Z-matrix of the N, CA and C atoms (Angstrom, degrees):
N
C 1 1.468
C 2 1.520 1 110.14
N 3 1.362 2 117.48 1 -44.27
C 4 1.460 3 121.34 2 -179.38
C 5 1.516 4 110.16 3 -64.49
N 6 1.352 5 118.93 4 -42.20
C 7 1.448 6 121.92 5 179.39
C 8 1.519 7 111.08 6 -62.21
N 9 1.355 8 116.30 7 -40.80
C 10 1.457 9 120.41 8 -179.64
C 11 1.524 10 110.11 9 -64.43
N 12 1.316 11 117.07 10 -38.83
C 13 1.458 12 121.11 11 179.80
C 14 1.520 13 110.28 12 -65.49
N 15 1.344 14 117.08 13 -41.21
C 16 1.457 15 120.96 14 178.43
C 17 1.510 16 110.95 15 -61.47
N 18 1.346 17 117.36 16 -42.77
C 19 1.459 18 121.10 17 179.99
C 20 1.509 19 111.31 18 -63.24
N 21 1.333 20 117.28 19 -41.97
C 22 1.464 21 121.39 20 179.48
C 23 1.522 22 110.61 21 -62.46
N 24 1.346 23 116.69 22 -45.79
C 25 1.451 24 120.51 23 -179.70
C 26 1.530 25 110.66 24 -64.23
N 27 1.340 26 117.07 25 -40.39
C 28 1.450 27 120.92 26 179.86
C 29 1.520 28 110.96 27 -62.76
N 30 1.341 29 116.45 28 -42.86
C 31 1.458 30 120.17 29 179.06
C 32 1.515 31 111.04 30 -63.22
N 33 1.328 32 116.77 31 -40.87
C 34 1.456 33 120.39 32 178.92
C 35 1.523 34 111.20 33 -62.48
N 36 1.330 35 116.36 34 -40.65
C 37 1.460 36 120.23 35 179.34
C 38 1.515 37 111.36 36 -66.56
N 39 1.335 38 117.18 37 -39.09
C 40 1.453 39 120.11 38 179.36
C 41 1.516 40 111.10 39 -67.06
N 42 1.323 41 116.35 40 -40.24
C 43 1.464 42 120.27 41 177.37
C 44 1.509 43 110.29 42 -61.72
N 45 1.333 44 116.55 43 -35.79
C 46 1.465 45 120.85 44 -179.16
C 47 1.516 46 111.77 45 -78.61
N 48 1.337 47 117.89 46 -1.64
C 49 1.459 48 120.49 47 177.76
C 50 1.504 49 113.71 48 88.75
N 51 1.322 50 119.45 49 16.38
C 52 1.460 51 122.23 50 -179.58
C 53 1.515 52 109.28 51 -101.67
N 54 1.321 53 116.14 52 150.30
C 55 1.452 54 121.80 53 177.52
C 56 1.511 55 108.80 54 -102.70
N 57 1.313 56 116.77 55 131.07
C 58 1.444 57 121.57 56 -178.45
C 59 1.523 58 109.08 57 -84.22
N 60 1.315 59 116.81 58 128.72
C 61 1.456 60 121.57 59 177.59
C 62 1.502 61 109.11 60 -100.43
N 63 1.347 62 116.96 61 138.29
C 64 1.455 63 120.39 62 -179.03
C 65 1.519 64 111.98 63 -69.05
N 66 1.332 65 117.39 64 -25.93
C 67 1.456 66 120.70 65 179.32
C 68 1.512 67 109.63 66 -147.87
N 69 1.307 68 116.32 67 152.95
C 70 1.457 69 120.73 68 179.79
C 71 1.530 70 109.41 69 -67.17
N 72 1.339 71 118.16 70 146.51
C 73 1.463 72 120.05 71 179.26
C 74 1.522 73 111.15 72 -61.08
N 75 1.342 74 115.97 73 141.03
C 76 1.453 75 120.81 74 -178.88
C 77 1.523 76 109.73 75 -85.82
N 78 1.307 77 115.79 76 129.81
C 79 1.456 78 121.72 77 -179.56
C 80 1.514 79 108.94 78 -97.12
N 81 1.317 80 117.20 79 137.95
C 82 1.457 81 121.57 80 -178.03
C 83 1.526 82 110.81 81 -64.41
N 84 1.332 83 117.61 82 144.79
C 85 1.467 84 121.08 83 176.95
C 86 1.526 85 110.44 84 -60.70
N 87 1.324 86 115.73 85 151.97
C 88 1.459 87 120.66 86 -177.39
C 89 1.520 88 112.23 87 -60.95
N 90 1.359 89 117.18 88 -37.51
C 91 1.460 90 118.42 89 -178.22
C 92 1.520 91 112.15 90 -70.48
N 93 1.339 92 117.34 91 -27.74
C 94 1.466 93 120.65 92 175.33
C 95 1.526 94 110.08 93 -68.03
N 96 1.324 95 116.06 94 -43.63
C 97 1.470 96 120.09 95 177.74
C 98 1.526 97 110.45 96 -64.11
N 99 1.328 98 116.83 97 -38.77
C 100 1.466 99 120.61 98 177.13
C 101 1.528 100 110.67 99 -61.55
N 102 1.351 101 116.56 100 -40.38
C 103 1.464 102 120.65 101 178.55
C 104 1.524 103 110.31 102 -64.54
N 105 1.322 104 116.74 103 -40.78
C 106 1.476 105 120.42 104 175.94
C 107 1.516 106 110.76 105 -58.37
N 108 1.330 107 116.40 106 -49.43
C 109 1.466 108 120.62 107 -177.21
C 110 1.528 109 111.57 108 -65.57
N 111 1.337 110 116.81 109 -36.98
C 112 1.470 111 119.79 110 178.80
C 113 1.520 112 110.47 111 -65.43
N 114 1.327 113 117.06 112 -41.10
C 115 1.460 114 120.84 113 178.48
C 116 1.523 115 111.10 114 -65.36
N 117 1.320 116 117.20 115 -42.83
C 118 1.467 117 121.11 116 178.97
C 119 1.518 118 110.26 117 -62.23
N 120 1.321 119 116.69 118 -43.19
C 121 1.463 120 121.18 119 178.36
C 122 1.527 121 111.03 120 -60.96
N 123 1.337 122 115.87 121 -44.80
C 124 1.460 123 121.25 122 -179.65
C 125 1.520 124 110.97 123 -61.68
N 126 1.326 125 116.68 124 -47.87
C 127 1.471 126 121.26 125 -178.11
C 128 1.522 127 110.93 126 -64.19
N 129 1.324 128 117.01 127 -41.77
C 130 1.462 129 119.59 128 -179.73
C 131 1.526 130 111.88 129 -65.17
N 132 1.330 131 117.05 130 -42.19
C 133 1.467 132 120.41 131 179.78
C 134 1.520 133 111.75 132 -64.86
N 135 1.324 134 116.20 133 -34.57
C 136 1.464 135 119.35 134 -176.64
C 137 1.525 136 112.96 135 -84.99
N 138 1.340 137 117.30 136 -41.09
C 139 1.463 138 119.99 137 -171.55
C 140 1.526 139 114.37 138 -108.81
N 141 1.344 140 118.44 139 -15.73
C 142 1.468 141 121.70 140 -179.31
C 143 1.527 142 111.19 141 52.81
N 144 1.329 143 116.21 142 58.20
C 145 1.459 144 121.10 143 -173.08
C 146 1.529 145 113.53 144 -104.57
N 147 1.322 146 117.91 145 6.67
C 148 1.460 147 119.73 146 175.96
C 149 1.514 148 114.77 147 94.77
N 150 1.341 149 117.77 148 16.60
C 151 1.458 150 120.98 149 174.68
C 152 1.524 151 108.95 150 -89.46
N 153 1.328 152 116.72 151 146.62
C 154 1.458 153 117.90 152 -179.25
C 155 1.513 154 112.72 153 -163.50
N 156 1.340 155 117.06 154 165.06
C 157 1.465 156 121.28 155 -178.29
C 158 1.526 157 113.47 156 -66.50
N 159 1.327 158 116.84 157 -15.76
C 160 1.462 159 119.44 158 -178.23
C 161 1.526 160 112.70 159 -78.82
N 162 1.324 161 117.71 160 -8.58
C 163 1.457 162 121.02 161 -176.95
C 164 1.526 163 111.01 162 -72.11
N 165 1.326 164 115.86 163 141.23
C 166 1.457 165 122.53 164 178.58
C 167 1.525 166 108.94 165 -100.17
N 168 1.336 167 116.60 166 115.94
C 169 1.459 168 121.29 167 -174.48
C 170 1.523 169 111.25 168 -100.86
N 171 1.333 170 115.73 169 134.16
C 172 1.462 171 121.56 170 171.23
C 173 1.521 172 107.78 171 -87.31
N 174 1.325 173 116.32 172 129.13
C 175 1.461 174 121.80 173 -173.73
C 176 1.519 175 111.49 174 -106.56
N 177 1.343 176 116.08 175 139.11
C 178 1.458 177 120.63 176 176.73
C 179 1.525 178 109.62 177 -146.11
N 180 1.308 179 116.06 178 134.24
C 181 1.465 180 121.20 179 176.20
C 182 1.525 181 108.30 180 -76.03
N 183 1.320 182 116.67 181 133.24
C 184 1.455 183 121.79 182 178.91
C 185 1.521 184 108.37 183 -91.61
N 186 1.336 185 115.75 184 120.71
C 187 1.456 186 120.05 185 -179.54
C 188 1.520 187 109.84 186 -67.41
N 189 1.320 188 115.95 187 141.64
C 190 1.457 189 120.95 188 -179.12
C 191 1.514 190 109.86 189 -143.76
N 192 1.350 191 115.82 190 141.59
C 193 1.462 192 119.62 191 176.45
C 194 1.521 193 110.87 192 -66.85
N 195 1.338 194 115.90 193 -22.72
C 196 1.471 195 120.72 194 179.61
C 197 1.522 196 110.65 195 -105.77
N 198 1.332 197 115.63 196 44.16
C 199 1.461 198 120.48 197 -175.03
C 200 1.525 199 112.88 198 -58.55
N 201 1.326 200 116.97 199 -28.17
C 202 1.463 201 119.52 200 -179.84
C 203 1.524 202 111.53 201 -74.56
N 204 1.327 203 116.36 202 -21.85
C 205 1.470 204 120.36 203 -176.22
C 206 1.518 205 113.57 204 -111.78
N 207 1.324 206 117.79 205 -10.23
C 208 1.465 207 121.04 206 -174.59
C 209 1.521 208 109.33 207 -143.51
N 210 1.328 209 116.56 208 135.32
C 211 1.464 210 121.57 209 176.39
C 212 1.521 211 108.86 210 -120.81
N 213 1.332 212 116.70 211 135.80
C 214 1.464 213 119.95 212 -176.18
C 215 1.526 214 110.56 213 -149.46
N 216 1.326 215 115.08 214 135.66
C 217 1.460 216 121.99 215 176.38
C 218 1.516 217 109.37 216 -128.94
N 219 1.337 218 114.52 217 151.03
C 220 1.460 219 120.53 218 178.07
C 221 1.524 220 108.64 219 -121.60
N 222 1.341 221 114.62 220 137.35
C 223 1.464 222 121.00 221 -178.66
C 224 1.520 223 109.16 222 -123.32
N 225 1.318 224 116.50 223 136.18
C 226 1.459 225 120.46 224 179.20
C 227 1.521 226 110.52 225 -130.35
N 228 1.328 227 114.37 226 136.76
C 229 1.460 228 123.53 227 172.53
C 230 1.524 229 103.92 228 -148.90
N 231 1.317 230 114.77 229 88.77
C 232 1.466 231 121.20 230 -169.44
C 233 1.518 232 112.63 231 -44.66
N 234 1.345 233 115.16 232 133.23
C 235 1.472 234 128.72 233 7.81
C 236 1.527 235 113.66 234 -94.60
N 237 1.321 236 118.00 235 17.37
C 238 1.464 237 121.40 236 -173.63
C 239 1.522 238 111.88 237 -94.09
N 240 1.340 239 114.82 238 146.79
C 241 1.448 240 121.96 239 176.12
C 242 1.523 241 108.26 240 -135.03
N 243 1.335 242 116.30 241 128.82
C 244 1.467 243 121.89 242 -179.59
C 245 1.520 244 109.13 243 -125.08
N 246 1.336 245 116.23 244 127.61
C 247 1.458 246 121.22 245 177.09
C 248 1.523 247 108.61 246 -117.05
N 249 1.332 248 115.50 247 130.01
C 250 1.466 249 121.65 248 -178.44
C 251 1.516 250 108.66 249 -127.34
N 252 1.337 251 116.52 250 127.04
C 253 1.454 252 119.21 251 -179.65
C 254 1.515 253 111.79 252 -152.94
N 255 1.322 254 115.26 253 161.18
C 256 1.456 255 119.10 254 178.87
C 257 1.509 256 111.23 255 -168.27
N 258 1.338 257 116.98 256 158.53
C 259 1.466 258 121.07 257 178.65
C 260 1.522 259 110.88 258 -74.06
N 261 1.312 260 115.55 259 140.65
C 262 1.469 261 121.26 260 178.72
C 263 1.524 262 108.63 261 -89.69
N 264 1.323 263 116.09 262 126.63
C 265 1.462 264 121.32 263 178.88
C 266 1.524 265 109.43 264 -114.24
N 267 1.317 266 115.93 265 -179.67
C 268 1.457 267 120.03 266 -179.87
C 269 1.509 268 113.22 267 -62.19
N 270 1.344 269 116.80 268 -28.15
C 271 1.463 270 120.96 269 -179.31
C 272 1.523 271 111.98 270 -104.77
N 273 1.344 272 116.38 271 17.45
C 274 1.458 273 119.85 272 -179.09
C 275 1.516 274 109.97 273 110.13
N 276 1.325 275 116.67 274 -147.21
C 277 1.459 276 122.53 275 178.40
C 278 1.515 277 108.67 276 -108.85
N 279 1.329 278 117.27 277 125.81
C 280 1.461 279 120.62 278 -177.30
C 281 1.530 280 111.24 279 -74.82
N 282 1.321 281 117.03 280 -58.09
C 283 1.460 282 122.22 281 -178.72
C 284 1.523 283 109.36 282 -131.33
N 285 1.326 284 115.89 283 156.63
C 286 1.459 285 120.86 284 178.15
C 287 1.526 286 110.25 285 -117.40
N 288 1.339 287 116.27 286 135.19
C 289 1.449 288 121.90 287 172.02
C 290 1.525 289 108.24 288 -90.14
N 291 1.333 290 116.28 289 134.67
C 292 1.458 291 121.37 290 -176.02
C 293 1.525 292 109.40 291 -127.06
N 294 1.328 293 115.71 292 135.37
C 295 1.465 294 122.29 293 174.14
C 296 1.515 295 107.77 294 -124.12
N 297 1.321 296 116.83 295 125.41
C 298 1.461 297 122.48 296 179.17
C 299 1.521 298 108.18 297 -118.25
N 300 1.325 299 117.39 298 123.53
C 301 1.458 300 120.72 299 -177.87
C 302 1.521 301 111.36 300 -133.13
N 303 1.328 302 114.46 301 153.39
C 304 1.462 303 123.37 302 170.74
C 305 1.520 304 106.36 303 -131.07
N 306 1.343 305 118.19 304 96.24
C 307 1.462 306 120.51 305 -175.74
C 308 1.526 307 113.65 306 -57.84
N 309 1.317 308 116.64 307 -29.19
C 310 1.457 309 119.33 308 -178.38
C 311 1.517 310 113.78 309 -66.87
N 312 1.325 311 116.41 310 -36.07
C 313 1.462 312 120.71 311 -178.34
C 314 1.524 313 112.55 312 -102.84
N 315 1.344 314 116.63 313 -13.32
C 316 1.455 315 119.96 314 -176.48
C 317 1.518 316 113.59 315 84.10
N 318 1.333 317 117.34 316 4.10
C 319 1.463 318 120.64 317 -179.88
C 320 1.521 319 110.23 318 -67.93
N 321 1.332 320 116.21 319 136.51
C 322 1.462 321 121.22 320 174.76
C 323 1.516 322 109.39 321 -147.23
N 324 1.316 323 115.18 322 134.35
C 325 1.462 324 121.19 323 176.88
C 326 1.516 325 108.25 324 -132.63
N 327 1.341 326 115.88 325 138.63
C 328 1.458 327 121.32 326 176.80
C 329 1.522 328 109.17 327 -128.64
N 330 1.309 329 116.30 328 141.41
C 331 1.453 330 119.70 329 178.83
C 332 1.514 331 111.51 330 -165.45
N 333 1.325 332 114.63 331 175.68
C 334 1.464 333 121.27 332 178.88
C 335 1.514 334 108.62 333 -126.44
N 336 1.328 335 116.65 334 133.12
C 337 1.456 336 122.76 335 -179.76
C 338 1.526 337 108.34 336 -107.90
N 339 1.329 338 116.08 337 118.10
C 340 1.457 339 120.98 338 179.46
C 341 1.528 340 110.29 339 -78.94
N 342 1.315 341 115.83 340 168.56
C 343 1.463 342 120.17 341 -177.79
C 344 1.524 343 112.46 342 -63.17
N 345 1.348 344 116.93 343 -24.82
C 346 1.460 345 119.74 344 178.25
C 347 1.521 346 113.12 345 -90.67
N 348 1.340 347 116.33 346 7.61
C 349 1.464 348 120.38 347 177.99
C 350 1.511 349 114.90 348 89.12
N 351 1.346 350 117.80 349 -2.01
C 352 1.459 351 120.22 350 178.14
C 353 1.526 352 110.15 351 -66.55
N 354 1.339 353 115.30 352 141.09
C 355 1.459 354 121.18 353 -177.66
C 356 1.522 355 109.79 354 -110.14
N 357 1.331 356 116.14 355 127.99
C 358 1.462 357 121.52 356 173.34
C 359 1.522 358 107.38 357 -117.59
N 360 1.322 359 116.91 358 117.62
C 361 1.454 360 119.94 359 -179.48
C 362 1.519 361 110.46 360 -76.31
N 363 1.333 362 115.50 361 145.68
C 364 1.456 363 121.16 362 178.63
C 365 1.513 364 111.10 363 130.50
N 366 1.342 365 115.66 364 148.93
C 367 1.446 366 120.03 365 177.72
C 368 1.518 367 112.03 366 -72.74
N 369 1.325 368 115.75 367 172.62
C 370 1.452 369 120.36 368 -176.67
C 371 1.512 370 113.70 369 -56.86
N 372 1.344 371 117.45 370 -41.13
C 373 1.455 372 120.27 371 -179.25
C 374 1.524 373 111.83 372 -72.82
N 375 1.326 374 117.34 373 -34.63
C 376 1.473 375 120.36 374 177.08
C 377 1.524 376 109.78 375 -62.96
N 378 1.310 377 116.06 376 -47.65
C 379 1.464 378 119.85 377 -179.77
C 380 1.528 379 111.07 378 -69.08
N 381 1.334 380 116.29 379 -30.45
C 382 1.463 381 119.36 380 175.68
C 383 1.524 382 110.13 381 -65.86
N 384 1.335 383 116.69 382 -36.89
C 385 1.466 384 120.17 383 177.08
C 386 1.522 385 110.48 384 -62.56
N 387 1.325 386 116.46 385 -40.10
C 388 1.470 387 120.67 386 176.80
C 389 1.519 388 110.86 387 -64.75
N 390 1.317 389 116.48 388 -49.41
C 391 1.466 390 120.93 389 -177.50
C 392 1.530 391 111.50 390 -62.98
N 393 1.346 392 115.54 391 -43.94
C 394 1.466 393 119.49 392 -178.06
C 395 1.519 394 111.08 393 -64.17
N 396 1.330 395 116.20 394 -40.23
C 397 1.463 396 120.25 395 178.72
C 398 1.521 397 111.13 396 -63.68
N 399 1.325 398 116.66 397 -47.07
C 400 1.469 399 120.12 398 -178.47
C 401 1.523 400 111.45 399 -65.46
N 402 1.334 401 116.74 400 -39.00
C 403 1.466 402 119.61 401 178.75
C 404 1.529 403 110.63 402 -65.04
N 405 1.337 404 116.02 403 -40.69
C 406 1.462 405 119.82 404 -179.89
C 407 1.529 406 110.79 405 -64.45
N 408 1.333 407 116.78 406 -47.94
C 409 1.459 408 120.19 407 -177.95
C 410 1.528 409 112.20 408 -70.82
N 411 1.325 410 116.79 409 -27.64
C 412 1.470 411 119.55 410 175.44
C 413 1.521 412 110.01 411 -64.21
N 414 1.343 413 116.23 412 -33.44
C 415 1.449 414 119.54 413 176.88
C 416 1.518 415 112.96 414 -73.23
N 417 1.354 416 115.43 415 -30.87
C 418 1.471 417 119.51 416 179.99
C 419 1.525 418 111.86 417 -81.90
N 420 1.330 419 115.73 418 -37.30
C 421 1.466 420 120.88 419 -174.58
C 422 1.527 421 109.15 420 -132.76
N 423 1.315 422 116.30 421 74.90
C 424 1.464 423 120.84 422 -177.03
C 425 1.520 424 111.88 423 -59.04
N 426 1.337 425 116.30 424 -29.76
C 427 1.458 426 119.95 425 -176.16
C 428 1.527 427 112.96 426 -68.74
N 429 1.323 428 117.53 427 -14.05
C 430 1.470 429 119.89 428 -178.42
C 431 1.525 430 112.80 429 -80.36
N 432 1.320 431 117.82 430 -16.16
C 433 1.454 432 121.13 431 175.49
C 434 1.511 433 114.90 432 68.54
N 435 1.344 434 118.36 433 39.25
C 436 1.459 435 121.01 434 -179.18
C 437 1.524 436 112.68 435 -60.51
N 438 1.324 437 116.64 436 -33.72
C 439 1.467 438 119.47 437 -177.66
C 440 1.518 439 112.51 438 -68.72
N 441 1.334 440 117.94 439 -15.46
C 442 1.465 441 120.91 440 -177.82
C 443 1.528 442 113.21 441 -100.11
N 444 1.329 443 117.21 442 -0.71
C 445 1.463 444 120.14 443 -176.45
C 446 1.527 445 111.36 444 -78.29
N 447 1.321 446 115.91 445 143.03
C 448 1.456 447 122.72 446 175.58
C 449 1.526 448 107.75 447 -108.20
N 450 1.333 449 116.07 448 109.17
C 451 1.461 450 120.90 449 -174.65
C 452 1.521 451 111.87 450 -92.75
N 453 1.313 452 115.75 451 141.68
C 454 1.463 453 122.13 452 171.11
C 455 1.522 454 107.48 453 -131.76
N 456 1.316 455 116.84 454 148.56
C 457 1.457 456 118.08 455 -179.46
C 458 1.509 457 112.11 456 178.72
N 459 1.323 458 114.57 457 -177.85
C 460 1.456 459 119.52 458 -177.08
C 461 1.523 460 110.47 459 -164.88
N 462 1.311 461 114.47 460 175.21
C 463 1.464 462 122.24 461 175.72
C 464 1.526 463 108.78 462 -72.27
N 465 1.337 464 116.68 463 132.27
C 466 1.462 465 121.45 464 -178.96
C 467 1.520 466 111.46 465 -126.58
N 468 1.327 467 117.20 466 20.18
C 469 1.459 468 121.17 467 179.26
C 470 1.523 469 110.10 468 -63.06
N 471 1.335 470 118.47 469 126.88
C 472 1.466 471 120.53 470 176.79
C 473 1.532 472 110.85 471 -59.70
N 474 1.322 473 117.13 472 144.36
C 475 1.466 474 121.33 473 -177.31
C 476 1.525 475 112.54 474 -61.22
N 477 1.331 476 116.84 475 -28.88
C 478 1.468 477 119.81 476 -176.70
C 479 1.526 478 112.89 477 -92.74
N 480 1.339 479 117.38 478 5.05
C 481 1.462 480 120.74 479 179.41
C 482 1.516 481 109.80 480 -92.25
N 483 1.322 482 116.29 481 126.35
C 484 1.460 483 121.97 482 -179.43
C 485 1.523 484 109.21 483 -118.16
N 486 1.333 485 115.96 484 136.37
C 487 1.457 486 119.67 485 174.10
C 488 1.510 487 115.56 486 99.00
N 489 1.322 488 118.46 487 -0.43
C 490 1.462 489 120.84 488 179.89
C 491 1.522 490 109.42 489 -154.62
N 492 1.328 491 115.20 490 159.48
C 493 1.468 492 121.21 491 179.45
C 494 1.524 493 109.26 492 -131.26
N 495 1.336 494 115.20 493 150.88
C 496 1.461 495 121.20 494 177.76
C 497 1.520 496 109.58 495 -137.36
N 498 1.336 497 115.34 496 133.40
C 499 1.460 498 122.03 497 175.76
C 500 1.526 499 107.93 498 -124.98
N 501 1.340 500 116.05 499 141.59
C 502 1.457 501 121.42 500 -178.23
C 503 1.526 502 109.51 501 -127.06
N 504 1.348 503 115.74 502 134.05
C 505 1.459 504 122.23 503 -179.32
C 506 1.526 505 109.45 504 -131.24
N 507 1.319 506 116.46 505 145.10
C 508 1.461 507 121.03 506 179.23
C 509 1.526 508 110.26 507 -131.58
N 510 1.354 509 114.97 508 151.74
C 511 1.464 510 122.74 509 175.43
C 512 1.521 511 107.01 510 -157.81
N 513 1.321 512 116.59 511 114.34
C 514 1.470 513 121.32 512 -175.85
C 515 1.537 514 109.01 513 54.79
N 516 1.340 515 117.71 514 -122.46
C 517 1.471 516 120.84 515 -179.50
C 518 1.520 517 112.79 516 -90.89
N 519 1.313 518 116.87 517 5.47
C 520 1.465 519 120.50 518 -174.92
C 521 1.521 520 112.09 519 -95.06
N 522 1.325 521 115.07 520 144.06
C 523 1.467 522 123.09 521 176.10
C 524 1.518 523 108.02 522 -129.16
N 525 1.316 524 116.62 523 126.14
C 526 1.457 525 122.43 524 -179.94
C 527 1.525 526 108.45 525 -123.25
N 528 1.322 527 116.47 526 126.39
C 529 1.462 528 122.06 527 -177.96
C 530 1.521 529 109.06 528 -123.33
N 531 1.328 530 116.39 529 130.71
C 532 1.463 531 122.63 530 177.14
C 533 1.519 532 108.58 531 -118.05
N 534 1.324 533 117.16 532 124.64
C 535 1.461 534 122.00 533 176.17
C 536 1.526 535 108.47 534 -125.50
N 537 1.325 536 115.85 535 149.05
C 538 1.459 537 119.57 536 179.09
C 539 1.529 538 109.93 537 -160.49
N 540 1.332 539 117.25 538 150.78
C 541 1.468 540 121.04 539 178.36
C 542 1.522 541 110.85 540 -81.22
N 543 1.320 542 116.75 541 155.34
C 544 1.456 543 121.13 542 175.87
C 545 1.524 544 108.02 543 -87.66
N 546 1.312 545 115.26 544 92.68
C 547 1.463 546 122.21 545 178.59
C 548 1.528 547 107.46 546 -134.70
N 549 1.325 548 116.57 547 -174.78
C 550 1.461 549 120.16 548 178.53
C 551 1.530 550 109.67 549 -57.66
N 552 1.338 551 118.45 550 139.38
C 553 1.472 552 121.41 551 -176.83
C 554 1.523 553 113.48 552 -51.33
N 555 1.331 554 116.35 553 -41.86
C 556 1.466 555 118.73 554 -177.18
C 557 1.527 556 112.45 555 -71.29
N 558 1.336 557 117.10 556 -14.17
C 559 1.466 558 120.66 557 179.86
C 560 1.530 559 112.52 558 -104.65
N 561 1.314 560 117.18 559 0.10
C 562 1.458 561 120.71 560 -175.79
C 563 1.526 562 111.46 561 -75.72
N 564 1.324 563 115.50 562 132.33
C 565 1.457 564 122.56 563 174.30
C 566 1.526 565 107.47 564 -118.46
N 567 1.327 566 116.12 565 126.73
C 568 1.464 567 122.19 566 -176.57
C 569 1.522 568 109.17 567 -98.71
N 570 1.327 569 116.44 568 119.87
C 571 1.466 570 121.06 569 178.29
C 572 1.527 571 108.56 570 -91.98
N 573 1.328 572 116.42 571 127.19
C 574 1.459 573 122.03 572 -176.41
C 575 1.522 574 109.79 573 -117.98
N 576 1.323 575 115.41 574 130.14
C 577 1.459 576 121.46 575 173.16
C 578 1.521 577 108.20 576 -121.22
N 579 1.319 578 116.15 577 126.92
C 580 1.468 579 121.44 578 178.99
C 581 1.518 580 107.99 579 -124.85
N 582 1.310 581 115.90 580 126.32
C 583 1.467 582 118.70 581 179.97
C 584 1.517 583 110.89 582 -140.96
N 585 1.327 584 113.70 583 151.50
C 586 1.455 585 120.75 584 175.08
C 587 1.523 586 107.45 585 -105.24
N 588 1.314 587 115.73 586 115.61
C 589 1.458 588 120.09 587 -173.39
C 590 1.528 589 112.43 588 -73.16
N 591 1.333 590 116.85 589 -11.44
C 592 1.460 591 121.06 590 178.24
C 593 1.529 592 111.55 591 -89.89
N 594 1.341 593 116.64 592 -44.07
C 595 1.465 594 120.61 593 -175.74
C 596 1.523 595 113.45 594 -96.08
N 597 1.332 596 117.45 595 -19.95
C 598 1.451 597 120.23 596 -177.54
C 599 1.519 598 113.87 597 88.10
N 600 1.334 599 117.38 598 2.84
C 601 1.461 600 121.15 599 178.23
C 602 1.526 601 109.88 600 -64.43
N 603 1.344 602 116.48 601 132.62
C 604 1.463 603 121.89 602 178.93
C 605 1.525 604 109.00 603 -132.76
N 606 1.330 605 115.68 604 131.70
C 607 1.458 606 121.73 605 174.76
C 608 1.513 607 108.53 606 -128.90
N 609 1.334 608 116.66 607 139.19
C 610 1.465 609 121.00 608 177.74
C 611 1.520 610 109.69 609 -131.77
N 612 1.305 611 115.18 610 144.89
C 613 1.455 612 120.33 611 178.76
C 614 1.509 613 111.10 612 -160.31
N 615 1.331 614 114.84 613 175.80
C 616 1.460 615 120.89 614 178.74
C 617 1.523 616 109.41 615 -134.07
N 618 1.333 617 115.19 616 142.64
C 619 1.453 618 121.31 617 176.68
C 620 1.513 619 109.13 618 -121.29
N 621 1.347 620 117.15 619 130.18
C 622 1.461 621 119.97 620 179.06
C 623 1.523 622 110.33 621 -88.48
N 624 1.319 623 116.10 622 -177.80
C 625 1.468 624 120.60 623 -175.33
C 626 1.518 625 112.98 624 -67.13
N 627 1.346 626 117.00 625 -18.36
C 628 1.469 627 120.76 626 176.37
C 629 1.528 628 111.92 627 -92.16
N 630 1.338 629 115.20 628 7.88
C 631 1.462 630 123.04 629 177.12
C 632 1.529 631 113.11 630 68.23
N 633 1.330 632 115.76 631 31.69
C 634 1.455 633 121.19 632 172.01
C 635 1.520 634 108.45 633 -88.20
N 636 1.324 635 116.89 634 128.14
C 637 1.460 636 121.86 635 -175.09
C 638 1.523 637 110.27 636 -103.90
N 639 1.343 638 116.24 637 134.82
C 640 1.458 639 122.50 638 179.07
C 641 1.518 640 109.84 639 -130.88
N 642 1.328 641 116.75 640 130.86
C 643 1.459 642 120.45 641 175.85
C 644 1.528 643 109.90 642 -72.93
N 645 1.328 644 116.37 643 142.16
C 646 1.466 645 119.81 644 179.96
C 647 1.519 646 112.88 645 -123.00
N 648 1.328 647 118.04 646 0.07
C 649 1.466 648 119.71 647 174.98
C 650 1.517 649 109.90 648 -130.43
N 651 1.316 650 116.87 649 162.61
C 652 1.459 651 121.99 650 -179.55
C 653 1.525 652 110.82 651 -103.44
N 654 1.307 653 116.12 652 141.75
C 655 1.457 654 121.10 653 174.58
C 656 1.527 655 107.04 654 -153.27
N 657 1.308 656 116.51 655 154.94
C 658 1.465 657 120.21 656 -177.39
C 659 1.511 658 113.23 657 -113.60
N 660 1.326 659 116.45 658 -23.87
C 661 1.466 660 118.12 659 -178.23
C 662 1.524 661 108.33 660 -163.68
N 663 1.314 662 115.62 661 169.72
C 664 1.447 663 120.98 662 174.42
C 665 1.517 664 108.03 663 -84.43
N 666 1.321 665 120.17 664 116.98
C 667 1.461 666 120.92 665 -179.31
C 668 1.503 667 110.96 666 -57.76
N 669 1.315 668 117.05 667 140.11
C 670 1.468 669 121.60 668 -177.91
C 671 1.509 670 112.26 669 -85.71
N 672 1.335 671 116.56 670 -14.94
C 673 1.452 672 119.78 671 -178.80
C 674 1.503 673 112.10 672 86.83
N 675 1.333 674 118.15 673 0.14
C 676 1.468 675 120.71 674 179.21
C 677 1.527 676 111.13 675 -74.23
């Protein structure tokens, strides 16, 4: 009886010119939309590129083979395109990666929005290079407190430089620089330099596209600054 009723209703909807959807459209979580708006606000304040709260965005869920572990939505308001995504954890999504592009002008911005609204500029692999380096050194030098540092930074590539990118991040006396060539993603190697401007400690390493970290300089201890 229930199946027959469904068929009758479906036929009526088709006759009326409506398309039956197998499931209701999925609406993006509020914190994902907040991350989108925070990124747009940040980009507009910094670059003055014509983004604003008055824009009407078309929303679409991006299908993913890892839908249980990753959530991603795409927003379009021509000529702008915004993609927001993040890994799903037991307590929800911790941070969202955001990419904002304008194909007409070639503008592209990448960053990560934390749950507290803090913005870290850089693509997912750039920020992964930062995180992997800090996690590695936190294991080597627990006394330095890498896990407690609050990093801020941005892209610092000179406008006339072609073929490479540079990002710089700071936290207290620490300076972290990530450089990489513009090549195929699977061939990209990220060079990381971390130094303490107070003690003179310098660490260098490289991270490949699979996020494997390798040290490239020698050191014996953390300089005390004495």
